[in-house]
C-alpha positions, 0 to 999 in steps of 0.5 A, spaced: 592 117 600 590 110 598 591 105 603 597 101 602 601 105 598 607 109 601 607 116 603 610 121 597 616 122 602 617 115 603 617 113 595 622 119 594 627 116 599 626 109 596 628 112 589 633 116 592 636 110 595 636 105 589 639 110 585 645 111 590 646 103 591 646 103 583 651 108 582 655 104 588 655 098 584 656 101 578 662 104 581 664 098 584 665 094 577 671 099 576 675 096 583 677 089 580 682 085 584 687 081 579 684 074 578 691 071 577 693 064 574 701 064 575 706 060 571 707 053 574 713 049 573 710 042 572 716 039 576 714 043 582 707 041 583 704 036 588 702 031 583 709 031 580 713 030 587 708 025 591 705 021 584 698 020 587 694 015 584 689 017 579 683 017 584 686 021 589 688 026 583 681 026 581 679 028 587 684 034 588 683 036 582 675 037 583 675 039 590 681 043 591 684 046 584 680 052 584 683 055 590 689 051 592 693 051 585 695 056 579 689 053 575 683 056 578 678 056 572 675 064 573 667 063 572 663 069 569 661 072 576 668 073 578 667 079 573 662 082 577 663 086 584 662 085 589 662 077 588 669 078 585 672 081 591 669 075 595 672 069 591 679 072 589 680 074 596 678 067 597 683 064 592 688 068 594 688 066 601 687 058 599 693 059 595 697 062 601 694 057 606 696 050 601 698 051 594 698 044 590 702 048 584 708 050 589 709 043 593 716 042 592 717 050 595 715 047 602 720 043 606 719 036 608 716 038 615 711 043 612 709 038 607 707 033 613 703 038 616 699 040 610 698 033 608 695 032 616 691 038 615 689 036 608 686 030 611 683 033 618 679 038 614 676 034 609 674 029 614 671 034 618 668 036 612 671 043 612 674 043 605 672 044 600 668 050 603 661 050 604 660 057 600 664 054 594 660 048 594 653 052 593 655 054 586 659 047 584 656 041 587 661 037 583 666 039 587 662 035 594 667 030 597 663 024 598 666 018 604 670 014 599 673 021 596 675 023 604 678 016 605 682 016 598 685 023 601 686 020 608 689 014 606 694 017 601 696 022 606 697 017 611 701 014 606 705 020 604 707 021 611 709 014 612 715 015 607 
């Protein structure tokens, strides 16, 4: 046996393992969660209800839209399992926690709470998620963006 080459039994094991993984990934492509963008009543969105300035709207669109509205842009990789499961799960969770497309559905107390959380999470740089920013560098918020969000949320809380 030549030094550095795997034993015949080990090579067969690796081949079989690779075939099982390939078959599993192929089957996984048929298990597809829904990528949804439900219809939105434009009069019930955060923008329609609170009328943030253009700079705040731009920051929200760039940093929050894909996970916290019904206007998600679904990139090509959201068609590939298991990545699709991860992304779709995050979008569904994001919409559940804060849905800017359904802002008017929240009562005043919940709106106030969500506004405070919005400022807190962007100040602590927990939003947008670091996993999202890996592929969406343009969604990264700078200090000016974070300050604009917090100034706006503070003004909203005072109304």
